[in-house]
MIBA-382293 format. One record per residue (C-alpha): residue number from 1; residue in three letters; x, y, z. Coordinates in nm, 3 decimals, decimal comma. Each point is the difference from the previous one (the first is absolute). Layout:
N
REC	NUM	ALA	X	Y	Z
...
// end
This chain:
506
REC	1	MET	18,515	8,469	11,969
REC	2	THR	-0,019	-0,228	0,305
REC	3	ALA	-0,263	0,225	0,157
REC	4	PHE	-0,211	-0,013	-0,313
REC	5	LEU	0,026	-0,380	-0,017
REC	6	GLU	-0,102	-0,033	0,363
REC	7	TRP	-0,303	0,221	-0,061
REC	8	LEU	-0,087	-0,192	-0,317
REC	9	LEU	0,035	-0,337	0,178
REC	10	LYS	-0,238	0,108	0,278
REC	11	PHE	-0,247	0,157	-0,246
REC	12	VAL	-0,023	-0,305	-0,235
REC	13	GLU	-0,016	-0,235	0,295
REC	14	SER	-0,292	0,186	0,157
REC	15	THR	-0,177	0,021	-0,335
REC	16	ALA	0,050	-0,371	-0,065
REC	17	ASP	-0,135	-0,079	0,353
REC	18	PHE	-0,305	0,207	-0,061
REC	19	MET	-0,067	-0,152	-0,345
REC	20	TRP	0,040	-0,346	0,153
REC	21	GLY	-0,199	0,074	0,306
REC	22	ASN	-0,292	-0,214	0,124
REC	23	TRP	-0,234	0,158	-0,259
REC	24	MET	0,215	-0,119	-0,291
REC	25	ILE	0,048	-0,353	0,147
REC	26	ALA	-0,375	-0,026	0,054
REC	27	LEU	-0,071	0,114	-0,358
REC	28	LEU	0,261	-0,230	-0,155
REC	29	VAL	-0,087	-0,320	0,197
REC	30	GLY	-0,369	0,092	0,000
REC	31	THR	-0,004	0,011	-0,381
REC	32	GLY	0,161	-0,340	-0,005
REC	33	ILE	-0,260	-0,134	0,246
REC	34	LEU	-0,285	0,150	-0,211
REC	35	LEU	0,141	-0,160	-0,321
REC	36	THR	0,050	-0,334	0,186
REC	37	PHE	-0,369	0,012	0,088
REC	38	THR	-0,126	0,104	-0,345
REC	39	THR	0,207	-0,268	-0,170
REC	40	ARG	-0,091	-0,256	0,269
REC	41	GLY	0,358	-0,062	0,099
REC	42	ILE	0,148	-0,026	-0,342
REC	43	GLN	0,354	-0,027	0,143
REC	44	VAL	-0,100	-0,319	0,178
REC	45	ARG	-0,257	-0,156	-0,223
REC	46	LYS	0,194	0,033	-0,326
REC	47	PHE	0,361	0,006	0,129
REC	48	LEU	0,092	-0,341	-0,147
REC	49	LEU	-0,154	0,093	-0,338
REC	50	SER	0,193	0,329	-0,001
REC	51	MET	0,329	-0,186	0,065
REC	52	ARG	-0,087	-0,246	-0,271
REC	53	PHE	-0,026	0,290	-0,246
REC	54	VAL	0,341	0,123	0,115
REC	55	PHE	0,169	-0,336	-0,064
REC	56	LYS	-0,169	-0,042	-0,337
REC	57	GLY	0,122	0,343	-0,100
REC	58	ALA	0,356	-0,074	0,116
REC	59	LEU	-0,009	-0,305	-0,223
REC	60	GLY	-0,145	0,188	-0,290
REC	61	ARG	-0,330	-0,192	0,000
REC	62	ASP	-0,248	0,273	0,091
REC	63	ARG	-0,157	0,002	-0,350
REC	64	THR	-0,052	0,378	-0,012
REC	65	GLU	0,231	0,084	-0,290
REC	66	LYS	-0,287	0,088	-0,231
REC	67	GLU	-0,167	0,236	0,257
REC	68	GLN	0,020	0,379	-0,031
REC	69	GLY	0,295	0,153	0,180
REC	70	ASP	0,372	0,080	-0,015
REC	71	ILE	0,157	-0,270	0,224
REC	72	SER	-0,093	-0,339	0,137
REC	73	PRO	-0,191	-0,014	0,333
REC	74	PHE	0,299	-0,166	0,163
REC	75	ALA	0,232	0,278	-0,124
REC	76	ALA	-0,248	0,252	0,137
REC	77	LEU	0,012	-0,180	0,342
REC	78	MET	0,381	0,001	-0,008
REC	79	THR	-0,001	0,373	-0,089
REC	80	ALA	-0,226	0,063	0,302
REC	81	LEU	0,225	-0,222	0,214
REC	82	ALA	0,303	0,177	-0,138
REC	83	ALA	-0,147	0,314	0,150
REC	84	THR	-0,105	-0,166	0,332
REC	85	VAL	0,284	-0,243	0,066
REC	86	GLY	0,259	0,270	0,060
REC	87	ASN	0,200	0,136	0,278
REC	88	GLY	-0,318	0,036	0,200
REC	89	ASN	0,051	-0,373	0,054
REC	90	ILE	0,360	0,040	0,114
REC	91	ALA	0,026	0,351	0,145
REC	92	GLY	-0,366	0,080	0,065
REC	93	VAL	-0,062	-0,307	0,213
REC	94	ALA	0,329	0,064	0,186
REC	95	THR	-0,097	0,365	0,055
REC	96	ALA	-0,343	-0,103	0,136
REC	97	ILE	0,162	-0,240	0,252
REC	98	ALA	0,271	0,252	0,094
REC	99	THR	-0,254	0,269	0,068
REC	100	GLY	-0,319	-0,183	0,094
REC	101	GLY	0,152	-0,309	0,162
REC	102	PRO	-0,038	-0,368	-0,092
REC	103	GLY	-0,380	0,026	0,017
REC	104	ALA	-0,015	0,222	-0,307
REC	105	PRO	0,010	-0,295	-0,247
REC	106	PHE	-0,324	-0,144	0,151
REC	107	TRP	-0,185	0,311	-0,117
REC	108	MET	0,159	-0,036	-0,340
REC	109	TRP	-0,153	-0,345	-0,020
REC	110	VAL	-0,343	0,123	0,109
REC	111	SER	-0,002	0,287	-0,253
REC	112	ALA	0,127	-0,240	-0,273
REC	113	PHE	-0,280	-0,252	0,060
REC	114	PHE	-0,266	0,266	-0,065
REC	115	GLY	0,231	0,161	-0,252
REC	116	MET	-0,037	-0,303	-0,221
REC	117	ALA	-0,368	0,087	-0,046
REC	118	THR	0,099	0,359	-0,070
REC	119	LYS	0,254	-0,106	-0,259
REC	120	TYR	-0,257	-0,233	-0,162
REC	121	ALA	-0,237	0,296	-0,044
REC	122	GLU	0,285	0,214	-0,141
REC	123	GLY	0,095	-0,261	-0,256
REC	124	PHE	-0,368	-0,056	-0,088
REC	125	LEU	-0,086	0,361	-0,050
REC	126	GLY	0,330	0,072	-0,183
REC	127	VAL	-0,110	-0,232	-0,277
REC	128	LYS	-0,372	0,079	0,021
REC	129	PHE	0,038	0,371	-0,075
REC	130	ARG	0,323	0,010	-0,203
REC	131	LYS	0,027	0,198	-0,324
REC	132	VAL	0,212	-0,005	-0,313
REC	133	ALA	0,262	0,278	0,014
REC	134	GLU	0,112	0,233	-0,277
REC	135	ASP	0,281	-0,236	-0,103
REC	136	GLY	-0,228	-0,306	-0,011
REC	137	SER	0,114	-0,144	0,329
REC	138	MET	-0,233	-0,080	0,291
REC	139	ALA	-0,028	0,262	0,271
REC	140	GLY	-0,176	-0,053	0,337
REC	141	GLY	0,013	0,044	0,371
REC	142	PRO	-0,182	0,185	0,277
REC	143	MET	-0,023	0,318	-0,204
REC	144	TYR	-0,199	-0,193	-0,264
REC	145	TYR	-0,231	-0,200	0,226
REC	146	ALA	-0,072	0,309	0,203
REC	147	ARG	-0,071	0,198	-0,310
REC	148	TYR	-0,207	-0,260	-0,187
REC	149	GLY	-0,134	-0,213	0,279
REC	150	ILE	-0,154	0,255	0,235
REC	151	LYS	-0,340	0,129	-0,120
REC	152	ASN	0,026	0,361	0,130
REC	153	GLN	0,203	0,141	-0,285
REC	154	THR	0,119	0,315	0,183
REC	155	PHE	0,129	-0,204	0,296
REC	156	ALA	0,139	-0,263	-0,229
REC	157	LYS	0,208	0,244	-0,202
REC	158	ILE	0,135	0,175	0,308
REC	159	LEU	0,087	-0,334	0,164
REC	160	GLY	0,168	-0,141	-0,309
REC	161	MET	0,208	0,319	-0,051
REC	162	THR	0,091	0,007	0,371
REC	163	PHE	0,135	-0,356	-0,016
REC	164	ALA	0,196	0,073	-0,319
REC	165	VAL	0,174	0,298	0,162
REC	166	CYS	0,061	-0,182	0,325
REC	167	GLY	0,125	-0,314	-0,178
REC	168	GLY	0,237	0,201	-0,216
REC	169	VAL	0,146	0,182	0,299
REC	170	THR	0,024	-0,324	0,201
REC	171	ALA	0,189	-0,173	-0,278
REC	172	LEU	0,255	0,287	0,008
REC	173	LEU	0,029	0,042	0,386
REC	174	GLY	-0,154	-0,306	0,158
REC	175	THR	0,023	-0,378	0,012
REC	176	GLY	0,150	-0,079	-0,335
REC	177	ASN	0,280	0,252	-0,040
REC	178	MET	0,220	0,168	0,261
REC	179	MET	-0,056	-0,265	0,271
REC	180	GLN	0,108	-0,278	-0,235
REC	181	SER	0,320	0,168	-0,131
REC	182	ASN	0,088	0,099	0,355
REC	183	SER	-0,019	-0,357	0,124
REC	184	MET	0,190	-0,130	-0,298
REC	185	ALA	0,284	0,242	0,057
REC	186	LEU	0,007	-0,059	0,373
REC	187	ALA	0,026	-0,379	-0,050
REC	188	PHE	0,293	0,028	-0,232
REC	189	LYS	0,177	0,257	0,221
REC	190	SER	-0,036	-0,198	0,318
REC	191	GLN	0,096	-0,330	-0,155
REC	192	PHE	0,257	0,088	-0,267
REC	193	GLY	0,093	0,356	0,087
REC	194	VAL	-0,129	0,130	-0,336
REC	195	PRO	-0,034	0,384	0,017
REC	196	THR	-0,365	0,108	-0,023
REC	197	LEU	0,083	0,223	-0,292
REC	198	VAL	0,124	-0,299	-0,206
REC	199	SER	-0,314	-0,196	0,088
REC	200	ALA	-0,217	0,301	-0,087
REC	201	ILE	0,157	0,021	-0,347
REC	202	VAL	-0,027	-0,373	-0,075
REC	203	ILE	-0,357	-0,022	0,118
REC	204	THR	-0,112	0,299	-0,197
REC	205	PHE	0,159	-0,137	-0,320
REC	206	LEU	-0,147	-0,349	0,032
REC	207	VAL	-0,351	0,125	0,073
REC	208	GLY	0,013	0,242	-0,289
REC	209	LEU	0,083	-0,287	-0,235
REC	210	VAL	-0,322	-0,185	0,075
REC	211	ILE	-0,261	0,266	0,055
REC	212	ILE	0,056	0,149	-0,346
REC	213	GLY	-0,152	-0,319	-0,150
REC	214	GLY	-0,333	0,038	0,180
REC	215	ILE	-0,227	-0,270	0,146
REC	216	LYS	0,095	-0,281	-0,245
REC	217	ARG	0,370	0,029	0,088
REC	218	ILE	-0,082	0,045	0,370
REC	219	GLY	-0,228	-0,308	-0,009
REC	220	ALA	0,262	-0,207	-0,185
REC	221	VAL	0,268	0,090	0,253
REC	222	SER	-0,227	-0,048	0,301
REC	223	GLU	-0,126	-0,336	-0,121
REC	224	LYS	0,356	-0,142	0,024
REC	225	LEU	0,146	0,208	0,279
REC	226	VAL	-0,268	-0,015	0,272
REC	227	PRO	-0,017	-0,382	0,045
REC	228	SER	0,379	-0,024	-0,003
REC	229	MET	0,054	0,269	0,265
REC	230	ILE	-0,262	-0,145	0,232
REC	231	VAL	0,161	-0,344	-0,024
REC	232	LEU	0,343	0,149	0,075
REC	233	TYR	-0,126	0,175	0,313
REC	234	PHE	-0,203	-0,301	0,107
REC	235	LEU	0,298	-0,236	-0,020
REC	236	GLY	0,221	0,231	0,208
REC	237	ALA	-0,264	0,047	0,260
REC	238	MET	-0,069	-0,376	0,017
REC	239	VAL	0,363	-0,070	0,098
REC	240	ILE	-0,057	0,220	0,305
REC	241	LEU	-0,338	-0,144	0,085
REC	242	ILE	0,128	-0,358	-0,030
REC	243	ILE	0,299	0,074	0,229
REC	244	LYS	-0,232	0,182	0,245
REC	245	VAL	-0,296	-0,230	-0,043
REC	246	ASP	-0,039	-0,044	0,379
REC	247	GLN	-0,054	0,375	0,026
REC	248	ILE	-0,284	0,033	-0,253
REC	249	ALA	-0,286	-0,092	0,233
REC	250	SER	0,122	0,252	0,267
REC	251	ALA	0,039	0,259	-0,270
REC	252	PHE	-0,366	-0,032	-0,098
REC	253	ALA	-0,093	0,009	0,364
REC	254	LEU	0,197	0,323	0,046
REC	255	VAL	-0,176	0,166	-0,297
REC	256	PHE	-0,345	-0,083	0,129
REC	257	LYS	0,087	0,098	0,360
REC	258	SER	0,159	0,325	-0,101
REC	259	ALA	-0,289	0,088	-0,231
REC	260	PHE	-0,229	0,050	0,298
REC	261	SER	0,252	0,113	0,269
REC	262	ILE	0,283	0,244	0,049
REC	263	GLN	0,182	-0,277	0,172
REC	264	ALA	0,220	-0,257	-0,180
REC	265	ALA	0,291	-0,225	0,072
REC	266	GLY	0,247	0,185	0,202
REC	267	GLY	-0,233	0,259	0,148
REC	268	ALA	-0,179	0,317	-0,119
REC	269	LEU	0,036	0,109	-0,358
REC	270	ILE	0,141	0,348	0,042
REC	271	GLY	-0,177	0,274	-0,180
REC	272	THR	-0,271	-0,215	-0,164
REC	273	SER	-0,358	-0,098	0,064
REC	274	VAL	-0,275	-0,222	-0,134
REC	275	GLN	-0,140	0,293	-0,205
REC	276	LYS	0,351	0,060	-0,143
REC	277	ALA	0,037	-0,367	-0,087
REC	278	ILE	-0,334	0,005	-0,176
REC	279	SER	0,072	0,323	-0,189
REC	280	LEU	0,351	-0,113	-0,111
REC	281	GLY	-0,129	-0,343	-0,088
REC	282	VAL	-0,277	0,115	-0,217
REC	283	ARG	0,187	0,284	-0,167
REC	284	ARG	0,304	-0,219	-0,080
REC	285	GLY	-0,232	-0,277	-0,108
REC	286	VAL	-0,167	0,236	-0,255
REC	287	LEU	0,345	0,130	-0,101
REC	288	SER	0,088	-0,358	-0,073
REC	289	ASN	-0,318	-0,159	-0,154
REC	290	GLU	-0,162	0,323	-0,126
REC	291	ALA	-0,351	-0,130	0,068
REC	292	GLY	-0,220	0,312	0,004
REC	293	LEU	0,240	0,216	-0,202
REC	294	GLY	-0,157	-0,103	-0,325
REC	295	SER	0,331	-0,059	-0,173
REC	296	ALA	-0,071	-0,364	-0,091
REC	297	ALA	-0,304	0,105	-0,207
REC	298	ILE	0,228	0,193	-0,232
REC	299	ALA	0,206	-0,308	-0,072
REC	300	GLN	-0,296	-0,237	-0,026
REC	301	ALA	-0,172	0,236	-0,245
REC	302	ALA	0,273	-0,072	-0,254
REC	303	ALA	-0,048	-0,381	0,015
REC	304	LYS	-0,150	-0,215	-0,273
REC	305	SER	-0,303	-0,065	0,212
REC	306	PRO	-0,288	-0,240	-0,054
REC	307	ASP	-0,215	0,184	0,262
REC	308	PRO	0,036	0,229	0,304
REC	309	GLY	-0,037	-0,276	0,258
REC	310	TYR	0,288	-0,195	-0,139
REC	311	ASN	0,228	0,293	0,051
REC	312	GLY	-0,139	0,067	0,339
REC	313	LEU	0,099	-0,349	0,115
REC	314	LEU	0,350	0,043	-0,142
REC	315	ALA	0,037	0,338	0,163
REC	316	MET	-0,091	-0,122	0,346
REC	317	THR	0,274	-0,264	-0,011
REC	318	GLY	0,249	0,284	-0,012
REC	319	THR	-0,090	0,106	0,352
REC	320	PHE	0,029	-0,360	0,125
REC	321	ILE	0,340	-0,050	-0,161
REC	322	ASP	0,132	0,338	0,116
REC	323	SER	-0,127	0,032	0,356
REC	324	LEU	-0,094	-0,342	0,119
REC	325	PHE	0,306	-0,168	-0,150
REC	326	VAL	0,291	0,229	-0,070
REC	327	ASN	-0,066	0,238	0,294
REC	328	THR	-0,037	-0,296	0,234
REC	329	ILE	0,337	-0,134	-0,105
REC	330	THR	0,164	0,340	0,082
REC	331	THR	-0,183	0,022	0,331
REC	332	LEU	0,116	-0,345	0,111
REC	333	THR	0,365	0,052	-0,096
REC	334	ILE	0,011	0,322	0,203
REC	335	ILE	-0,165	-0,154	0,306
REC	336	VAL	0,155	-0,348	0,014
REC	337	THR	0,350	0,153	-0,023
REC	338	GLY	-0,081	0,244	0,278
REC	339	VAL	0,120	0,310	-0,185
REC	340	TRP	-0,332	0,173	0,069
REC	341	LYS	0,135	0,064	0,344
REC	342	LEU	0,255	0,244	-0,149
REC	343	THR	-0,269	0,243	-0,115
REC	344	PRO	-0,161	0,318	0,131
REC	345	ALA	-0,311	-0,193	0,096
REC	346	ALA	0,216	-0,217	0,232
REC	347	GLY	0,176	0,301	0,149
REC	348	LEU	0,304	0,054	-0,228
REC	349	PRO	-0,041	0,341	-0,171
REC	350	LEU	0,109	0,089	-0,354
REC	351	ILE	0,272	0,260	-0,016
REC	352	GLU	0,132	0,249	-0,259
REC	353	PRO	0,285	-0,109	-0,224
REC	354	GLY	0,335	0,081	0,164
REC	355	SER	-0,150	0,007	0,350
REC	356	VAL	0,044	-0,263	0,272
REC	357	LEU	-0,180	-0,087	0,319
REC	358	SER	0,188	0,106	0,313
REC	359	PRO	0,113	-0,263	0,258
REC	360	ASP	-0,263	0,120	0,239
REC	361	GLN	-0,273	-0,036	-0,269
REC	362	ILE	0,122	-0,355	-0,077
REC	363	ALA	-0,002	-0,093	0,367
REC	364	SER	-0,360	0,114	0,035
REC	365	LEU	-0,125	-0,223	-0,287
REC	366	PRO	-0,240	-0,286	0,087
REC	367	ALA	0,165	-0,329	0,095
REC	368	HIS	-0,145	-0,190	-0,303
REC	369	VAL	0,152	0,257	-0,234
REC	370	GLN	0,348	-0,036	0,154
REC	371	GLN	-0,026	-0,375	0,002
REC	372	MET	-0,097	-0,028	-0,364
REC	373	ALA	0,267	0,250	-0,105
REC	374	SER	0,261	-0,210	0,178
REC	375	GLN	-0,126	-0,317	-0,162
REC	376	LEU	0,001	0,138	-0,352
REC	377	GLY	0,311	0,221	0,040
REC	378	HIS	-0,194	0,320	-0,063
REC	379	ASN	0,173	0,320	0,115
REC	380	LEU	-0,259	0,177	0,209
REC	381	ALA	0,173	0,332	-0,048
REC	382	ASN	-0,125	-0,001	-0,355
REC	383	GLY	-0,364	0,004	0,112
REC	384	GLY	-0,294	-0,206	-0,112
REC	385	LEU	-0,093	-0,171	-0,325
REC	386	SER	-0,296	0,056	-0,234
REC	387	SER	-0,097	-0,033	-0,365
REC	388	THR	0,221	-0,211	-0,225
REC	389	ALA	0,282	0,002	0,252
REC	390	LEU	-0,216	-0,199	0,241
REC	391	THR	-0,075	-0,274	-0,254
REC	392	VAL	0,363	-0,007	-0,103
REC	393	ALA	0,100	-0,054	0,362
REC	394	ALA	-0,248	-0,290	0,025
REC	395	PHE	0,147	-0,178	-0,303
REC	396	ASN	0,364	0,074	0,103
REC	397	SER	-0,067	-0,142	0,356
REC	398	VAL	-0,058	-0,349	-0,150
REC	399	ILE	0,145	-0,011	-0,355
REC	400	PRO	0,361	0,098	-0,066
REC	401	TYR	-0,029	0,304	-0,223
REC	402	GLY	-0,380	-0,046	0,009
REC	403	GLY	-0,040	0,377	-0,051
REC	404	MET	0,107	-0,051	-0,353
REC	405	ILE	-0,327	-0,187	-0,063
REC	406	ILE	-0,190	0,306	0,134
REC	407	ALA	0,210	0,237	-0,207
REC	408	PHE	-0,081	-0,185	-0,321
REC	409	ALA	-0,364	-0,060	0,107
REC	410	SER	-0,039	0,367	0,084
REC	411	PHE	0,132	0,096	-0,339
REC	412	LEU	-0,227	-0,231	-0,189
REC	413	PHE	-0,305	0,074	0,211
REC	414	GLY	0,059	0,372	-0,024
REC	415	TYR	0,074	-0,011	-0,375
REC	416	SER	-0,320	-0,187	-0,080
REC	417	THR	-0,204	0,234	0,214
REC	418	LEU	0,155	0,306	-0,166
REC	419	ILE	-0,082	-0,106	-0,352
REC	420	ALA	-0,357	-0,101	0,094
REC	421	TRP	-0,069	0,325	0,184
REC	422	ALA	0,148	0,204	-0,285
REC	423	TYR	-0,283	-0,150	-0,217
REC	424	TYR	-0,264	0,062	0,265
REC	425	GLY	0,084	0,372	0,032
REC	426	GLU	0,018	0,039	-0,380
REC	427	GLN	-0,350	-0,151	-0,031
REC	428	CYS	-0,143	0,231	0,265
REC	429	LEU	0,147	0,313	-0,152
REC	430	GLY	-0,083	-0,124	-0,354
REC	431	TYR	-0,367	-0,001	0,113
REC	432	ILE	0,026	0,376	0,046
REC	433	TRP	0,237	0,111	-0,276
REC	434	GLY	0,028	-0,288	-0,244
REC	435	GLU	0,316	-0,134	-0,157
REC	436	LYS	0,183	0,331	-0,008
REC	437	ILE	0,070	-0,031	0,372
REC	438	ASN	0,192	-0,329	-0,034
REC	439	MET	0,354	0,128	-0,059
REC	440	PRO	0,002	0,299	0,248
REC	441	TYR	-0,150	-0,239	0,263
REC	442	ARG	0,272	-0,262	-0,057
REC	443	ILE	0,276	0,269	0,037
REC	444	VAL	-0,149	0,120	0,331
REC	445	PHE	-0,049	-0,355	0,124
REC	446	ILE	0,360	-0,100	-0,049
REC	447	THR	0,127	0,326	0,141
REC	448	LEU	-0,188	-0,050	0,323
REC	449	LEU	0,113	-0,366	-0,003
REC	450	PHE	0,363	0,128	-0,007
REC	451	ILE	-0,063	0,240	0,283
REC	452	GLY	-0,169	-0,264	0,219
REC	453	ALA	0,307	-0,230	-0,034
REC	454	LEU	0,225	0,268	0,149
REC	455	MET	-0,201	0,032	0,332
REC	456	THR	0,194	-0,155	0,290
REC	457	GLY	0,008	-0,044	0,373
REC	458	LYS	-0,258	0,128	0,238
REC	459	TYR	-0,163	0,208	-0,268
REC	460	LEU	-0,083	-0,290	-0,223
REC	461	ASN	-0,325	-0,021	0,201
REC	462	ILE	-0,101	0,318	-0,180
REC	463	VAL	-0,031	-0,212	-0,318
REC	464	TRP	-0,211	-0,264	0,183
REC	465	TYR	-0,240	0,254	0,159
REC	466	ILE	-0,052	0,180	-0,326
REC	467	GLY	-0,079	-0,328	-0,163
REC	468	ASP	-0,238	-0,091	0,277
REC	469	THR	-0,182	0,337	-0,037
REC	470	PHE	-0,050	-0,025	-0,375
REC	471	ASN	-0,109	-0,361	0,022
REC	472	ALA	-0,285	0,120	0,222
REC	473	ILE	-0,078	0,293	-0,230
REC	474	MET	-0,018	-0,236	-0,300
REC	475	ALA	-0,211	-0,257	0,189
REC	476	LEU	-0,279	0,242	0,095
REC	477	PRO	-0,172	0,051	-0,344
REC	478	ASN	0,052	-0,364	-0,080
REC	479	LEU	-0,159	-0,117	0,321
REC	480	ILE	-0,296	0,237	-0,057
REC	481	ALA	-0,049	-0,144	-0,347
REC	482	LEU	0,026	-0,356	0,127
REC	483	ILE	-0,264	0,066	0,266
REC	484	ALA	-0,229	0,160	-0,261
REC	485	LEU	0,040	-0,291	-0,238
REC	486	SER	0,004	-0,287	0,259
REC	487	GLY	-0,351	-0,100	-0,090
REC	488	THR	0,094	-0,024	-0,365
REC	489	VAL	0,294	-0,218	0,082
REC	490	GLY	-0,203	-0,228	0,219
REC	491	LYS	-0,295	-0,039	-0,239
REC	492	ILE	0,199	-0,077	-0,312
REC	493	THR	0,234	-0,227	0,188
REC	494	MET	-0,291	-0,213	0,121
REC	495	ASP	-0,135	-0,009	-0,356
REC	496	TYR	0,329	-0,136	-0,130
REC	497	TYR	0,006	-0,288	0,240
REC	498	LYS	-0,369	-0,071	-0,037
REC	499	ASN	0,044	-0,036	-0,373
REC	500	ARG	0,333	-0,181	0,035
REC	501	LYS	0,179	0,232	-0,243
REC	502	PHE	0,335	-0,092	0,148
REC	503	GLU	-0,025	-0,368	-0,108
REC	504	VAL	0,157	0,053	-0,335
REC	505	TYR	0,312	0,148	0,156
REC	506	LYS	0,060	-0,276	0,256
// end
């Protein structure tokens, strides 16, 4: 079994590295740059207006209750955020730093800036080309705007069907399922000693309770859960940042320096490079904010929308909240506490469960690794830190039992993501087979969720690499559709502002 897992780990790692090579990074960021150009920098010009819409929705003053749709625009945003603000923010950012070094978050920020324009286009097109489903609910997403927005009908049908298949498979194997349950189970095992089997059973049961109710129940839960969980995580992180306030400036300096160099504080970053930092930063950024995947369009399509542009603005705030706010908090806590020096990127390798580093191996470790381990009381024989365990170590190093905050945040973040992605996958496969697929899909979804929670140790990276691969596979047809429809997005957007159609919603 070990030999098979070793082979599988190497295979999925090489596959993920290929899918997230320079060509994918160029396509993803390039699409964001194109949409930034066609919308004339929508993420900068209309940022304050978009945040105004968010706060009005939070206060129940968005005046859209009479519009066509299933849930409020704010609930749609919270559903999209439920999917994006997940363990990618806790474990994904930590994994990027552990593997790509402290420079990886810089590339998250870069991709997120252009990703805001991408997410605007997704929210815009999701409403523009949505349809009424068999049960009377609203249905939309990349499969619909590819199918009904692109003029070449043959190409449009193929592209729409391709996204639906890829989106359904990604929901089962990618960002929103196994990775989330795995991080949740890991957090509770490392902090409270809860067996992964117990966590797997509890998570499966709780997710099943909500997804049976469809988008209205998911929206209702997300509307209350998402703001609360972000505040919980923010308050815990702020304690660390206030105590370490004198380290914040140098933390930012380290991120910027490491983004363009293999050197960082303490010497060379072992086993990493600028290209690796860029790749890890972009792929973990997409895992976290989902700009380019097309998932937000599915949630926005269900909203009681006054017009496509309104939902586009709401959608793009999701990328800002997720990557330029929550991810930055995680980045700073890991760097100001110094725990990033206990990672593979800094020279301390991960090891298999039950194994230990020999005295000779420990003696050969870089000086900055040994110094930080001594300072934090980390046993070097247990190897390096990554994923949720790295963020837990950052919180524990400053706050007594601070890992408890991460454990609960990981559970809430992961839970919200699971219920949102269950809906996304259902909509994708429903595009192909209709309502009859719903129950079989839900059974398969929670089964894989259960399996993902049981993955532990060195081989948990199998889950992350599989998720990375399917994220890229899902993004491809969506990015092609966005490029094909970029002119439509730009033209109609300019018309909305020219005719001041947003004034009534301010």
